[in-house]
All heavy atoms as TSV, in Angstrom:
chain	resi	resn	atom	element	x	y	z
A	1	MET	N	N	-15.873	-13.252	-3.683
A	1	MET	CA	C	-15.634	-11.909	-4.185
A	1	MET	C	C	-14.214	-11.487	-3.819
A	1	MET	O	O	-13.784	-11.607	-2.689
A	1	MET	CB	C	-16.648	-10.961	-3.544
A	1	MET	CG	C	-16.460	-9.543	-3.965
A	1	MET	SD	S	-17.859	-8.563	-3.409
A	1	MET	CE	C	-17.005	-7.238	-2.618
A	2	THR	N	N	-13.493	-10.956	-4.787
A	2	THR	CA	C	-12.150	-10.428	-4.570
A	2	THR	C	C	-12.231	-8.906	-4.519
A	2	THR	O	O	-12.977	-8.291	-5.266
A	2	THR	CB	C	-11.216	-10.845	-5.718
A	2	THR	OG1	O	-11.183	-12.261	-5.786
A	2	THR	CG2	C	-9.819	-10.322	-5.526
A	3	PHE	N	N	-11.467	-8.315	-3.647
A	3	PHE	CA	C	-11.418	-6.854	-3.614
A	3	PHE	C	C	-9.988	-6.402	-3.379
A	3	PHE	O	O	-9.112	-7.200	-3.061
A	3	PHE	CB	C	-12.380	-6.272	-2.568
A	3	PHE	CG	C	-12.028	-6.592	-1.150
A	3	PHE	CD1	C	-11.271	-5.704	-0.398
A	3	PHE	CD2	C	-12.455	-7.768	-0.562
A	3	PHE	CE1	C	-10.950	-5.994	0.920
A	3	PHE	CE2	C	-12.142	-8.058	0.756
A	3	PHE	CZ	C	-11.387	-7.170	1.493
A	4	SER	N	N	-9.768	-5.109	-3.542
A	4	SER	CA	C	-8.443	-4.520	-3.390
A	4	SER	C	C	-8.429	-3.562	-2.216
A	4	SER	O	O	-9.350	-2.772	-2.031
A	4	SER	CB	C	-8.048	-3.751	-4.649
A	4	SER	OG	O	-8.036	-4.605	-5.771
A	5	VAL	N	N	-7.371	-3.639	-1.415
A	5	VAL	CA	C	-7.119	-2.675	-0.351
A	5	VAL	C	C	-6.019	-1.762	-0.878
A	5	VAL	O	O	-4.923	-2.223	-1.193
A	5	VAL	CB	C	-6.661	-3.370	0.951
A	5	VAL	CG1	C	-6.335	-2.341	2.019
A	5	VAL	CG2	C	-7.722	-4.356	1.436
A	6	ILE	N	N	-6.318	-0.487	-1.019
A	6	ILE	CA	C	-5.367	0.481	-1.574
A	6	ILE	C	C	-4.936	1.423	-0.458
A	6	ILE	O	O	-5.771	2.067	0.178
A	6	ILE	CB	C	-5.987	1.267	-2.743
A	6	ILE	CG1	C	-6.412	0.292	-3.845
A	6	ILE	CG2	C	-5.021	2.314	-3.265
A	6	ILE	CD1	C	-7.289	0.908	-4.912
A	7	ILE	N	N	-3.624	1.499	-0.245
A	7	ILE	CA	C	-3.080	2.329	0.831
A	7	ILE	C	C	-2.128	3.357	0.234
A	7	ILE	O	O	-1.014	3.025	-0.176
A	7	ILE	CB	C	-2.314	1.467	1.850
A	7	ILE	CG1	C	-3.209	0.352	2.381
A	7	ILE	CG2	C	-1.763	2.328	2.978
A	7	ILE	CD1	C	-2.458	-0.722	3.128
A	8	PRO	N	N	-2.538	4.636	0.144
A	8	PRO	CA	C	-1.593	5.667	-0.256
A	8	PRO	C	C	-0.617	5.906	0.903
A	8	PRO	O	O	-1.036	5.962	2.059
A	8	PRO	CB	C	-2.456	6.901	-0.506
A	8	PRO	CG	C	-3.844	6.557	-0.121
A	8	PRO	CD	C	-3.872	5.144	0.363
A	9	ALA	N	N	0.654	5.995	0.616
A	9	ALA	CA	C	1.642	6.134	1.692
A	9	ALA	C	C	2.770	7.071	1.281
A	9	ALA	O	O	3.267	6.993	0.162
A	9	ALA	CB	C	2.222	4.764	2.037
A	10	HIS	N	N	3.153	7.931	2.198
A	10	HIS	CA	C	4.319	8.803	1.999
A	10	HIS	C	C	5.196	8.700	3.245
A	10	HIS	O	O	4.794	9.136	4.330
A	10	HIS	CB	C	3.898	10.254	1.770
A	10	HIS	CG	C	5.060	11.190	1.731
A	10	HIS	ND1	N	5.937	11.237	0.668
A	10	HIS	CD2	C	5.517	12.087	2.630
A	10	HIS	CE1	C	6.875	12.135	0.927
A	10	HIS	NE2	N	6.634	12.665	2.112
A	11	ASN	N	N	6.365	8.093	3.080
A	11	ASN	CA	C	7.330	7.942	4.178
A	11	ASN	C	C	6.677	7.343	5.436
A	11	ASN	O	O	6.713	7.933	6.517
A	11	ASN	CB	C	8.008	9.272	4.501
A	11	ASN	CG	C	8.927	9.719	3.390
A	11	ASN	OD1	O	9.330	8.931	2.536
A	11	ASN	ND2	N	9.257	10.992	3.368
A	12	GLU	N	N	6.133	6.160	5.282
A	12	GLU	CA	C	5.423	5.475	6.362
A	12	GLU	C	C	6.153	4.231	6.863
A	12	GLU	O	O	5.537	3.329	7.410
A	12	GLU	CB	C	4.015	5.082	5.893
A	12	GLU	CG	C	3.136	6.236	5.509
A	12	GLU	CD	C	2.754	7.127	6.682
A	12	GLU	OE1	O	2.847	6.681	7.850
A	12	GLU	OE2	O	2.368	8.271	6.431
A	13	GLU	N	N	7.455	4.151	6.682
A	13	GLU	CA	C	8.185	2.934	7.045
A	13	GLU	C	C	7.969	2.512	8.498
A	13	GLU	O	O	7.993	1.335	8.797
A	13	GLU	CB	C	9.671	3.048	6.729
A	13	GLU	CG	C	10.466	3.873	7.713
A	13	GLU	CD	C	11.956	3.830	7.429
A	13	GLU	OE1	O	12.566	2.774	7.575
A	13	GLU	OE2	O	12.486	4.891	7.042
A	14	THR	N	N	7.725	3.449	9.402
A	14	THR	CA	C	7.552	3.081	10.809
A	14	THR	C	C	6.125	2.642	11.133
A	14	THR	O	O	5.902	2.069	12.197
A	14	THR	CB	C	7.937	4.247	11.742
A	14	THR	OG1	O	7.076	5.356	11.490
A	14	THR	CG2	C	9.393	4.640	11.550
A	15	ARG	N	N	5.164	2.889	10.233
A	15	ARG	CA	C	3.768	2.548	10.514
A	15	ARG	C	C	3.151	1.552	9.551
A	15	ARG	O	O	2.166	0.901	9.887
A	15	ARG	CB	C	2.917	3.818	10.529
A	15	ARG	CG	C	3.253	4.724	11.680
A	15	ARG	CD	C	2.375	5.948	11.645
A	15	ARG	NE	N	2.833	6.836	10.574
A	15	ARG	CZ	C	3.224	8.074	10.769
A	15	ARG	NH1	N	3.199	8.590	11.960
A	15	ARG	NH2	N	3.614	8.818	9.770
A	16	ILE	N	N	3.699	1.426	8.349
A	16	ILE	CA	C	3.061	0.582	7.327
A	16	ILE	C	C	3.026	-0.884	7.753
A	16	ILE	O	O	2.079	-1.599	7.432
A	16	ILE	CB	C	3.732	0.770	5.940
A	16	ILE	CG1	C	2.845	0.204	4.828
A	16	ILE	CG2	C	5.117	0.151	5.883
A	16	ILE	CD1	C	1.640	1.026	4.535
A	17	GLY	N	N	4.009	-1.342	8.484
A	17	GLY	CA	C	4.032	-2.734	8.931
A	17	GLY	C	C	2.839	-3.069	9.809
A	17	GLY	O	O	2.176	-4.091	9.619
A	18	LYS	N	N	2.545	-2.216	10.771
A	18	LYS	CA	C	1.408	-2.452	11.663
A	18	LYS	C	C	0.098	-2.431	10.881
A	18	LYS	O	O	-0.807	-3.236	11.134
A	18	LYS	CB	C	1.387	-1.413	12.774
A	18	LYS	CG	C	0.362	-1.691	13.821
A	18	LYS	CD	C	0.560	-0.826	15.041
A	18	LYS	CE	C	-0.459	-1.241	16.090
A	18	LYS	NZ	N	-0.127	-0.805	17.404
A	19	CYS	N	N	-0.012	-1.543	9.928
A	19	CYS	CA	C	-1.200	-1.463	9.084
A	19	CYS	C	C	-1.384	-2.766	8.301
A	19	CYS	O	O	-2.471	-3.348	8.289
A	19	CYS	CB	C	-1.061	-0.277	8.130
A	19	CYS	SG	S	-2.376	-0.131	6.915
A	20	LEU	N	N	-0.312	-3.226	7.673
A	20	LEU	CA	C	-0.394	-4.446	6.866
A	20	LEU	C	C	-0.611	-5.681	7.734
A	20	LEU	O	O	-1.348	-6.596	7.339
A	20	LEU	CB	C	0.856	-4.592	6.000
A	20	LEU	CG	C	0.991	-3.522	4.915
A	20	LEU	CD1	C	2.358	-3.576	4.274
A	20	LEU	CD2	C	-0.114	-3.652	3.881
A	21	GLU	N	N	-0.018	-5.722	8.906
A	21	GLU	CA	C	-0.267	-6.845	9.834
A	21	GLU	C	C	-1.752	-6.942	10.144
A	21	GLU	O	O	-2.323	-8.039	10.165
A	21	GLU	CB	C	0.511	-6.653	11.134
A	21	GLU	CG	C	1.965	-6.991	11.047
A	21	GLU	CD	C	2.688	-6.733	12.364
A	21	GLU	OE1	O	2.029	-6.663	13.428
A	21	GLU	OE2	O	3.922	-6.603	12.312
A	22	SER	N	N	-2.379	-5.826	10.398
A	22	SER	CA	C	-3.802	-5.806	10.703
A	22	SER	C	C	-4.628	-6.305	9.516
A	22	SER	O	O	-5.549	-7.108	9.678
A	22	SER	CB	C	-4.234	-4.398	11.089
A	22	SER	OG	O	-5.619	-4.345	11.315
A	23	ILE	N	N	-4.285	-5.836	8.332
A	23	ILE	CA	C	-5.027	-6.245	7.131
A	23	ILE	C	C	-4.869	-7.739	6.886
A	23	ILE	O	O	-5.852	-8.451	6.669
A	23	ILE	CB	C	-4.552	-5.434	5.907
A	23	ILE	CG1	C	-4.964	-3.975	6.063
A	23	ILE	CG2	C	-5.098	-6.042	4.613
A	23	ILE	CD1	C	-4.302	-3.028	5.098
A	24	TYR	N	N	-3.645	-8.231	6.929
A	24	TYR	CA	C	-3.397	-9.641	6.626
A	24	TYR	C	C	-3.860	-10.576	7.735
A	24	TYR	O	O	-3.978	-11.783	7.511
A	24	TYR	CB	C	-1.919	-9.868	6.313
A	24	TYR	CG	C	-1.522	-9.379	4.940
A	24	TYR	CD1	C	-0.581	-8.361	4.783
A	24	TYR	CD2	C	-2.083	-9.918	3.796
A	24	TYR	CE1	C	-0.210	-7.909	3.527
A	24	TYR	CE2	C	-1.730	-9.468	2.536
A	24	TYR	CZ	C	-0.785	-8.461	2.412
A	24	TYR	OH	O	-0.433	-8.020	1.162
A	25	SER	N	N	-4.162	-10.073	8.920
A	25	SER	CA	C	-4.618	-10.947	10.006
A	25	SER	C	C	-6.125	-11.196	9.960
A	25	SER	O	O	-6.640	-11.977	10.751
A	25	SER	CB	C	-4.233	-10.359	11.360
A	25	SER	OG	O	-5.020	-9.215	11.645
A	26	GLN	N	N	-6.821	-10.551	9.058
A	26	GLN	CA	C	-8.266	-10.749	8.955
A	26	GLN	C	C	-8.581	-12.166	8.469
A	26	GLN	O	O	-7.780	-12.783	7.771
A	26	GLN	CB	C	-8.880	-9.724	7.992
A	26	GLN	CG	C	-8.614	-8.285	8.368
A	26	GLN	CD	C	-9.106	-7.942	9.754
A	26	GLN	OE1	O	-10.258	-8.198	10.093
A	26	GLN	NE2	N	-8.235	-7.368	10.567
A	27	SER	N	N	-9.748	-12.660	8.813
A	27	SER	CA	C	-10.116	-14.026	8.422
A	27	SER	C	C	-10.427	-14.113	6.932
A	27	SER	O	O	-10.204	-15.156	6.322
A	27	SER	CB	C	-11.309	-14.520	9.245
A	27	SER	OG	O	-12.420	-13.664	9.065
A	28	TYR	N	N	-10.919	-13.045	6.331
A	28	TYR	CA	C	-11.201	-13.045	4.893
A	28	TYR	C	C	-9.886	-12.849	4.147
A	28	TYR	O	O	-9.138	-11.912	4.432
A	28	TYR	CB	C	-12.186	-11.927	4.538
A	28	TYR	CG	C	-12.657	-11.992	3.112
A	28	TYR	CD1	C	-13.654	-12.880	2.739
A	28	TYR	CD2	C	-12.099	-11.179	2.137
A	28	TYR	CE1	C	-14.095	-12.954	1.423
A	28	TYR	CE2	C	-12.530	-11.247	0.825
A	28	TYR	CZ	C	-13.527	-12.132	0.477
A	28	TYR	OH	O	-13.951	-12.213	-0.826
A	29	LYS	N	N	-9.577	-13.732	3.226
A	29	LYS	CA	C	-8.266	-13.709	2.572
A	29	LYS	C	C	-8.316	-13.453	1.062
A	29	LYS	O	O	-7.276	-13.410	0.417
A	29	LYS	CB	C	-7.546	-15.050	2.800
A	29	LYS	CG	C	-7.327	-15.384	4.260
A	29	LYS	CD	C	-6.365	-14.432	4.912
A	29	LYS	CE	C	-6.094	-14.832	6.357
A	29	LYS	NZ	N	-5.378	-13.834	7.090
A	30	ASN	N	N	-9.486	-13.273	0.498
A	30	ASN	CA	C	-9.596	-13.130	-0.953
A	30	ASN	C	C	-9.496	-11.654	-1.361
A	30	ASN	O	O	-10.463	-11.036	-1.794
A	30	ASN	CB	C	-10.909	-13.749	-1.435
A	30	ASN	CG	C	-10.904	-14.007	-2.918
A	30	ASN	OD1	O	-9.867	-13.995	-3.556
A	30	ASN	ND2	N	-12.072	-14.237	-3.470
A	31	PHE	N	N	-8.304	-11.091	-1.186
A	31	PHE	CA	C	-8.083	-9.688	-1.522
A	31	PHE	C	C	-6.640	-9.486	-1.962
A	31	PHE	O	O	-5.793	-10.338	-1.755
A	31	PHE	CB	C	-8.390	-8.779	-0.323
A	31	PHE	CG	C	-7.484	-8.993	0.852
A	31	PHE	CD1	C	-6.303	-8.278	0.964
A	31	PHE	CD2	C	-7.799	-9.911	1.837
A	31	PHE	CE1	C	-5.451	-8.470	2.051
A	31	PHE	CE2	C	-6.970	-10.114	2.924
A	31	PHE	CZ	C	-5.796	-9.393	3.025
A	32	GLU	N	N	-6.401	-8.340	-2.578
A	32	GLU	CA	C	-5.038	-7.917	-2.880
A	32	GLU	C	C	-4.784	-6.631	-2.115
A	32	GLU	O	O	-5.710	-5.866	-1.856
A	32	GLU	CB	C	-4.835	-7.699	-4.380
A	32	GLU	CG	C	-5.628	-6.533	-4.940
A	32	GLU	CD	C	-5.339	-6.245	-6.405
A	32	GLU	OE1	O	-4.294	-6.676	-6.922
A	32	GLU	OE2	O	-6.183	-5.587	-7.030
A	33	CYS	N	N	-3.546	-6.414	-1.756
A	33	CYS	CA	C	-3.170	-5.220	-1.015
A	33	CYS	C	C	-2.157	-4.432	-1.841
A	33	CYS	O	O	-1.081	-4.932	-2.173
A	33	CYS	CB	C	-2.588	-5.614	0.340
A	33	CYS	SG	S	-2.369	-4.196	1.417
A	34	LEU	N	N	-2.534	-3.213	-2.197
A	34	LEU	CA	C	-1.667	-2.336	-2.980
A	34	LEU	C	C	-1.247	-1.154	-2.117
A	34	LEU	O	O	-2.096	-0.447	-1.574
A	34	LEU	CB	C	-2.406	-1.793	-4.204
A	34	LEU	CG	C	-2.991	-2.794	-5.182
A	34	LEU	CD1	C	-3.834	-2.080	-6.224
A	34	LEU	CD2	C	-1.876	-3.568	-5.858
A	35	VAL	N	N	0.041	-0.939	-2.015
A	35	VAL	CA	C	0.562	0.238	-1.337
A	35	VAL	C	C	1.101	1.167	-2.420
A	35	VAL	O	O	1.947	0.771	-3.223
A	35	VAL	CB	C	1.683	-0.120	-0.335
A	35	VAL	CG1	C	2.316	1.137	0.239
A	35	VAL	CG2	C	1.130	-1.002	0.783
A	36	VAL	N	N	0.570	2.367	-2.473
A	36	VAL	CA	C	1.039	3.357	-3.448
A	36	VAL	C	C	2.024	4.254	-2.713
A	36	VAL	O	O	1.648	5.107	-1.904
A	36	VAL	CB	C	-0.125	4.170	-4.047
A	36	VAL	CG1	C	0.401	5.129	-5.103
A	36	VAL	CG2	C	-1.177	3.240	-4.642
A	37	ALA	N	N	3.303	4.027	-2.965
A	37	ALA	CA	C	4.385	4.765	-2.312
A	37	ALA	C	C	4.591	6.071	-3.065
A	37	ALA	O	O	5.183	6.096	-4.142
A	37	ALA	CB	C	5.654	3.927	-2.288
A	38	ASP	N	N	4.086	7.141	-2.491
A	38	ASP	CA	C	4.081	8.448	-3.140
A	38	ASP	C	C	5.288	9.271	-2.703
A	38	ASP	O	O	5.325	9.793	-1.592
A	38	ASP	CB	C	2.780	9.171	-2.803
A	38	ASP	CG	C	2.628	10.496	-3.520
A	38	ASP	OD1	O	3.479	10.833	-4.362
A	38	ASP	OD2	O	1.643	11.205	-3.233
A	39	ALA	N	N	6.266	9.373	-3.567
A	39	ALA	CA	C	7.459	10.190	-3.334
A	39	ALA	C	C	8.171	9.817	-2.042
A	39	ALA	O	O	8.663	10.684	-1.317
A	39	ALA	CB	C	7.107	11.675	-3.358
A	40	CYS	N	N	8.228	8.541	-1.735
A	40	CYS	CA	C	8.862	8.083	-0.494
A	40	CYS	C	C	10.382	8.186	-0.587
A	40	CYS	O	O	10.978	7.834	-1.598
A	40	CYS	CB	C	8.470	6.635	-0.191
A	40	CYS	SG	S	6.736	6.453	0.238
A	41	THR	N	N	10.977	8.653	0.504
A	41	THR	CA	C	12.434	8.730	0.588
A	41	THR	C	C	12.960	7.824	1.697
A	41	THR	O	O	14.130	7.897	2.049
A	41	THR	CB	C	12.886	10.189	0.851
A	41	THR	OG1	O	12.271	10.655	2.050
A	41	THR	CG2	C	12.505	11.090	-0.318
A	42	ASP	N	N	12.075	7.002	2.240
A	42	ASP	CA	C	12.464	6.068	3.294
A	42	ASP	C	C	12.267	4.630	2.784
A	42	ASP	O	O	12.270	4.400	1.589
A	42	ASP	CB	C	11.670	6.332	4.576
A	42	ASP	CG	C	10.179	6.067	4.422
A	42	ASP	OD1	O	9.724	5.714	3.311
A	42	ASP	OD2	O	9.449	6.207	5.419
A	43	LYS	N	N	12.075	3.689	3.668
A	43	LYS	CA	C	11.967	2.280	3.284
A	43	LYS	C	C	10.528	1.771	3.266
A	43	LYS	O	O	10.284	0.586	3.455
A	43	LYS	CB	C	12.816	1.432	4.226
A	43	LYS	CG	C	14.290	1.750	4.085
A	43	LYS	CD	C	15.140	0.863	4.929
A	43	LYS	CE	C	16.590	1.278	4.675
A	43	LYS	NZ	N	17.537	0.469	5.320
A	44	THR	N	N	9.581	2.645	2.992
A	44	THR	CA	C	8.178	2.234	2.915
A	44	THR	C	C	8.010	1.086	1.933
A	44	THR	O	O	7.348	0.092	2.233
A	44	THR	CB	C	7.285	3.425	2.504
A	44	THR	OG1	O	7.389	4.453	3.496
A	44	THR	CG2	C	5.837	3.005	2.345
A	45	LYS	N	N	8.590	1.205	0.753
A	45	LYS	CA	C	8.453	0.175	-0.282
A	45	LYS	C	C	8.978	-1.170	0.222
A	45	LYS	O	O	8.295	-2.192	0.102
A	45	LYS	CB	C	9.204	0.587	-1.545
A	45	LYS	CG	C	9.185	-0.485	-2.620
A	45	LYS	CD	C	10.010	-0.098	-3.829
A	45	LYS	CE	C	10.007	-1.242	-4.835
A	45	LYS	NZ	N	10.860	-0.974	-5.968
A	46	GLU	N	N	10.167	-1.178	0.773
A	46	GLU	CA	C	10.785	-2.426	1.218
A	46	GLU	C	C	9.973	-3.088	2.335
A	46	GLU	O	O	9.786	-4.302	2.339
A	46	GLU	CB	C	12.221	-2.178	1.682
A	46	GLU	CG	C	13.176	-1.796	0.560
A	46	GLU	CD	C	13.164	-0.314	0.199
A	46	GLU	OE1	O	12.318	0.453	0.719
A	46	GLU	OE2	O	14.001	0.085	-0.626
A	47	VAL	N	N	9.494	-2.280	3.278
A	47	VAL	CA	C	8.703	-2.829	4.380
A	47	VAL	C	C	7.399	-3.411	3.837
A	47	VAL	O	O	7.018	-4.536	4.183
A	47	VAL	CB	C	8.428	-1.766	5.461
A	47	VAL	CG1	C	7.472	-2.298	6.522
A	47	VAL	CG2	C	9.727	-1.291	6.095
A	48	ALA	N	N	6.710	-2.677	2.978
A	48	ALA	CA	C	5.444	-3.158	2.416
A	48	ALA	C	C	5.644	-4.455	1.636
A	48	ALA	O	O	4.859	-5.397	1.774
A	48	ALA	CB	C	4.825	-2.079	1.536
A	49	GLU	N	N	6.693	-4.513	0.837
A	49	GLU	CA	C	6.963	-5.739	0.077
A	49	GLU	C	C	7.284	-6.910	0.993
A	49	GLU	O	O	6.929	-8.049	0.689
A	49	GLU	CB	C	8.105	-5.503	-0.913
A	49	GLU	CG	C	7.711	-4.623	-2.071
A	49	GLU	CD	C	8.853	-4.294	-3.011
A	49	GLU	OE1	O	10.033	-4.342	-2.589
A	49	GLU	OE2	O	8.565	-3.971	-4.175
A	50	SER	N	N	7.924	-6.649	2.114
A	50	SER	CA	C	8.261	-7.735	3.038
A	50	SER	C	C	7.006	-8.372	3.639
A	50	SER	O	O	7.044	-9.513	4.088
A	50	SER	CB	C	9.203	-7.247	4.143
A	50	SER	OG	O	8.507	-6.483	5.113
A	51	TYR	N	N	5.897	-7.661	3.637
A	51	TYR	CA	C	4.624	-8.192	4.116
A	51	TYR	C	C	3.817	-8.830	2.983
A	51	TYR	O	O	2.731	-9.347	3.219
A	51	TYR	CB	C	3.796	-7.097	4.785
A	51	TYR	CG	C	4.254	-6.795	6.178
A	51	TYR	CD1	C	5.254	-5.856	6.413
A	51	TYR	CD2	C	3.705	-7.451	7.275
A	51	TYR	CE1	C	5.688	-5.579	7.696
A	51	TYR	CE2	C	4.134	-7.174	8.562
A	51	TYR	CZ	C	5.124	-6.243	8.761
A	51	TYR	OH	O	5.556	-5.972	10.044
A	52	GLY	N	N	4.304	-8.738	1.760
A	52	GLY	CA	C	3.611	-9.341	0.629
A	52	GLY	C	C	2.720	-8.398	-0.149
A	52	GLY	O	O	2.007	-8.829	-1.055
A	53	ALA	N	N	2.743	-7.123	0.183
A	53	ALA	CA	C	1.931	-6.155	-0.552
A	53	ALA	C	C	2.576	-5.844	-1.895
A	53	ALA	O	O	3.800	-5.902	-2.039
A	53	ALA	CB	C	1.784	-4.864	0.251
A	54	THR	N	N	1.746	-5.513	-2.857
A	54	THR	CA	C	2.229	-5.016	-4.136
A	54	THR	C	C	2.464	-3.521	-3.966
A	54	THR	O	O	1.603	-2.810	-3.439
A	54	THR	CB	C	1.189	-5.251	-5.243
A	54	THR	OG1	O	0.947	-6.660	-5.343
A	54	THR	CG2	C	1.656	-4.709	-6.576
A	55	VAL	N	N	3.620	-3.043	-4.394
A	55	VAL	CA	C	3.950	-1.622	-4.241
A	55	VAL	C	C	4.016	-0.957	-5.608
A	55	VAL	O	O	4.648	-1.460	-6.537
A	55	VAL	CB	C	5.289	-1.433	-3.499
A	55	VAL	CG1	C	5.646	0.048	-3.398
A	55	VAL	CG2	C	5.224	-2.058	-2.112
A	56	ILE	N	N	3.336	0.161	-5.707
A	56	ILE	CA	C	3.360	0.994	-6.905
A	56	ILE	C	C	3.995	2.311	-6.476
A	56	ILE	O	O	3.545	2.935	-5.515
A	56	ILE	CB	C	1.936	1.241	-7.436
A	56	ILE	CG1	C	1.256	-0.097	-7.756
A	56	ILE	CG2	C	1.960	2.164	-8.641
A	56	ILE	CD1	C	-0.238	-0.011	-7.878
A	57	GLU	N	N	5.035	2.707	-7.173
A	57	GLU	CA	C	5.698	3.963	-6.834
A	57	GLU	C	C	5.204	5.079	-7.747
A	57	GLU	O	O	4.995	4.873	-8.940
A	57	GLU	CB	C	7.206	3.816	-6.960
A	57	GLU	CG	C	7.794	2.859	-5.933
A	57	GLU	CD	C	9.294	2.808	-6.011
A	57	GLU	OE1	O	9.792	2.043	-6.860
A	57	GLU	OE2	O	9.946	3.519	-5.234
A	58	CYS	N	N	5.007	6.253	-7.158
A	58	CYS	CA	C	4.634	7.427	-7.935
A	58	CYS	C	C	5.269	8.654	-7.285
A	58	CYS	O	O	5.826	8.574	-6.200
A	58	CYS	CB	C	3.116	7.569	-8.017
A	58	CYS	SG	S	2.306	8.013	-6.469
A	59	ASP	N	N	5.173	9.755	-7.965
A	59	ASP	CA	C	5.744	11.006	-7.470
A	59	ASP	C	C	4.733	12.125	-7.680
A	59	ASP	O	O	5.016	13.128	-8.323
A	59	ASP	CB	C	7.058	11.296	-8.209
A	59	ASP	CG	C	7.848	12.421	-7.571
A	59	ASP	OD1	O	7.639	12.699	-6.378
A	59	ASP	OD2	O	8.667	13.033	-8.271
A	60	CYS	N	N	3.524	11.924	-7.134
A	60	CYS	CA	C	2.473	12.914	-7.367
A	60	CYS	C	C	2.237	13.848	-6.183
A	60	CYS	O	O	1.563	14.859	-6.339
A	60	CYS	CB	C	1.176	12.231	-7.796
A	60	CYS	SG	S	0.586	10.951	-6.715
A	61	HIS	N	N	2.760	13.516	-5.009
A	61	HIS	CA	C	2.629	14.374	-3.824
A	61	HIS	C	C	1.176	14.735	-3.538
A	61	HIS	O	O	0.870	15.875	-3.166
A	61	HIS	CB	C	3.456	15.653	-3.976
A	61	HIS	CG	C	4.910	15.407	-4.163
A	61	HIS	ND1	N	5.766	15.268	-3.099
A	61	HIS	CD2	C	5.664	15.247	-5.285
A	61	HIS	CE1	C	6.994	15.049	-3.557
A	61	HIS	NE2	N	6.950	15.023	-4.873
A	62	ASN	N	N	0.273	13.762	-3.706
A	62	ASN	CA	C	-1.143	14.022	-3.523
A	62	ASN	C	C	-1.835	12.714	-3.174
A	62	ASN	O	O	-1.820	11.781	-3.960
A	62	ASN	CB	C	-1.719	14.626	-4.803
A	62	ASN	CG	C	-3.178	14.970	-4.690
A	62	ASN	OD1	O	-4.020	14.099	-4.497
A	62	ASN	ND2	N	-3.478	16.254	-4.844
A	63	GLU	N	N	-2.454	12.655	-1.992
A	63	GLU	CA	C	-3.082	11.421	-1.527
A	63	GLU	C	C	-4.189	10.949	-2.466
A	63	GLU	O	O	-4.306	9.764	-2.765
A	63	GLU	CB	C	-3.641	11.623	-0.124
A	63	GLU	CG	C	-4.240	10.377	0.481
A	63	GLU	CD	C	-4.743	10.612	1.885
A	63	GLU	OE1	O	-4.366	11.607	2.525
A	63	GLU	OE2	O	-5.534	9.773	2.336
A	64	GLY	N	N	-5.005	11.856	-2.939
A	64	GLY	CA	C	-6.091	11.494	-3.846
A	64	GLY	C	C	-5.580	10.927	-5.155
A	64	GLY	O	O	-6.088	9.911	-5.655
A	65	LEU	N	N	-4.571	11.567	-5.727
A	65	LEU	CA	C	-3.995	11.063	-6.976
A	65	LEU	C	C	-3.328	9.712	-6.756
A	65	LEU	O	O	-3.431	8.814	-7.603
A	65	LEU	CB	C	-2.983	12.066	-7.546
A	65	LEU	CG	C	-3.554	13.366	-8.092
A	65	LEU	CD1	C	-2.421	14.292	-8.523
A	65	LEU	CD2	C	-4.496	13.110	-9.245
A	66	ALA	N	N	-2.656	9.551	-5.623
A	66	ALA	CA	C	-2.029	8.260	-5.313
A	66	ALA	C	C	-3.091	7.170	-5.213
A	66	ALA	O	O	-2.912	6.058	-5.725
A	66	ALA	CB	C	-1.230	8.356	-4.015
A	67	ARG	N	N	-4.201	7.471	-4.575
A	67	ARG	CA	C	-5.298	6.505	-4.464
A	67	ARG	C	C	-5.823	6.149	-5.855
A	67	ARG	O	O	-6.078	4.982	-6.156
A	67	ARG	CB	C	-6.419	7.084	-3.603
A	67	ARG	CG	C	-7.486	6.092	-3.245
A	67	ARG	CD	C	-8.561	6.682	-2.329
A	67	ARG	NE	N	-8.013	7.218	-1.087
A	67	ARG	CZ	C	-7.980	8.501	-0.761
A	67	ARG	NH1	N	-8.466	9.418	-1.581
A	67	ARG	NH2	N	-7.489	8.890	0.382
A	68	ASN	N	N	-5.976	7.146	-6.717
A	68	ASN	CA	C	-6.458	6.889	-8.081
A	68	ASN	C	C	-5.476	6.015	-8.860
A	68	ASN	O	O	-5.903	5.162	-9.646
A	68	ASN	CB	C	-6.713	8.193	-8.820
A	68	ASN	CG	C	-7.933	8.920	-8.281
A	68	ASN	OD1	O	-8.775	8.341	-7.607
A	68	ASN	ND2	N	-8.021	10.205	-8.561
A	69	ILE	N	N	-4.191	6.213	-8.660
A	69	ILE	CA	C	-3.191	5.351	-9.302
A	69	ILE	C	C	-3.366	3.917	-8.837
A	69	ILE	O	O	-3.298	2.975	-9.621
A	69	ILE	CB	C	-1.763	5.872	-9.020
A	69	ILE	CG1	C	-1.523	7.170	-9.797
A	69	ILE	CG2	C	-0.724	4.822	-9.378
A	69	ILE	CD1	C	-0.266	7.908	-9.408
A	70	GLY	N	N	-3.644	3.742	-7.563
A	70	GLY	CA	C	-3.911	2.393	-7.049
A	70	GLY	C	C	-5.140	1.784	-7.710
A	70	GLY	O	O	-5.119	0.616	-8.108
A	71	ILE	N	N	-6.203	2.562	-7.842
A	71	ILE	CA	C	-7.422	2.067	-8.480
A	71	ILE	C	C	-7.149	1.672	-9.925
A	71	ILE	O	O	-7.621	0.628	-10.386
A	71	ILE	CB	C	-8.534	3.132	-8.399
A	71	ILE	CG1	C	-8.985	3.305	-6.953
A	71	ILE	CG2	C	-9.712	2.770	-9.300
A	71	ILE	CD1	C	-9.855	4.532	-6.714
A	72	GLU	N	N	-6.373	2.467	-10.630
A	72	GLU	CA	C	-6.052	2.166	-12.031
A	72	GLU	C	C	-5.241	0.878	-12.178
A	72	GLU	O	O	-5.211	0.274	-13.233
A	72	GLU	CB	C	-5.281	3.336	-12.655
A	72	GLU	CG	C	-6.109	4.583	-12.837
A	72	GLU	CD	C	-5.269	5.798	-13.198
A	72	GLU	OE1	O	-4.041	5.671	-13.343
A	72	GLU	OE2	O	-5.862	6.877	-13.317
A	73	ASN	N	N	-4.579	0.448	-11.111
A	73	ASN	CA	C	-3.721	-0.734	-11.162
A	73	ASN	C	C	-4.365	-1.960	-10.523
A	73	ASN	O	O	-3.670	-2.933	-10.242
A	73	ASN	CB	C	-2.379	-0.433	-10.503
A	73	ASN	CG	C	-1.507	0.404	-11.390
A	73	ASN	OD1	O	-0.811	-0.112	-12.246
A	73	ASN	ND2	N	-1.545	1.715	-11.208
A	74	THR	N	N	-5.659	-1.944	-10.287
A	74	THR	CA	C	-6.340	-3.124	-9.743
A	74	THR	C	C	-6.808	-4.027	-10.854
A	74	THR	O	O	-6.889	-3.655	-11.984
A	74	THR	CB	C	-7.536	-2.739	-8.852
A	74	THR	OG1	O	-8.472	-1.980	-9.620
A	74	THR	CG2	C	-7.089	-1.986	-7.640
């Protein structure tokens, strides 16, 4: 079974790496990781991509809407 991990993020460059390290260190590997960078003005996108996550950028300023954008892109 494949599943998606969707992470809404706004200016999380200092924390997203630790989050992604934890996700990618799990023994189950059949998943995709989507980071929805919502109106980020820092390096959240670059950090997430460096860990291998797929990044979707949006400008909705809303965690729920960002999560829904991630769901629409799975």
